[in-house]
N, C-alpha and C positions, 0 to 999 in steps of 0.2 A: 078696867085695864088701863095702865099708864102707857103713854106714847113716849118712847125713848129712842133717841137718835144718838149714836156714838160717832163723833167726828174723830178720825184717826189717820194713821199712816202705817203702812207695812214696816217701814224702817224704824218705827218708834217702839222701843222696848216697853215703856209704860203703857202704850196703847195695846200691845199684845197681851200684857199681863191683865189689864182691865177687861179686855174682851174675854180672855180665858176665865176670869172670875165671873163675869156675867153669864157666860155659857154654863159654867159649873153650877151656878145658882139659879139656873132656869129663868134668867131675867131677859125677857123678850126685848129685842132691839133691832134697829136698822143700823147698819154700819155704812158710813160715808167716808171713803178714803180721799183725803185732800190732795194727794199726789197723783192718784189715778184719774181723778176727775177735778180739774181746776175750778169748776163751778162750785164745788163743795167748799173749797178753800176760800173762794170769794164770799160765799154765804157766811162762813164762820167769821171772817175778818169784818164783814159789814155789820154783823150783829154784836160781836164782842170786842172788836178793835184789835184782835190778836189772831195769829196763825198757829199758836202753840196747841199741841194736841197731847193727850186726849182731852176732848171737850164733850160735854153731854148737853143735849136738849131734852129735858124731861118735862112733859106736859106744858111746853111753851116757855120754860124757865131754863136759862143758860147756866150751866154749872161746870166749873173748871174741874177736870178729872185727874189733876196731878197737883202735887205740892212741889214747886220748883226748888225748895230748900232741902227736900228729903227724897230718898228712894221710895218707890211704890211699895205699899204694904197692903195686906189683906184687910187690916183694921181700917185703913184710910178708905178702901173700897166699900167696906161695910157701912161706914159713915155716909157715903154718897147716897146709899139706898135705904138708910135707916134700918139696917139689919143688926 
């Protein structure tokens, strides 16, 4: 089983769409909101140099969960998880 942590924020539309995608596809994960707990934001920035969300930590590998040049799509999300 993979270890997946989703760094997100409630005010982030892409974060909510990605979380909904993960829930709908039974992708187990832990969610860490960077605005509700500033330590999570500090972790994200220390590891990636960014505070942009959504960001994923999958089995120790940091993966950007958004494409800044495009709106969120299910196809993009599928690519994140190899579906």
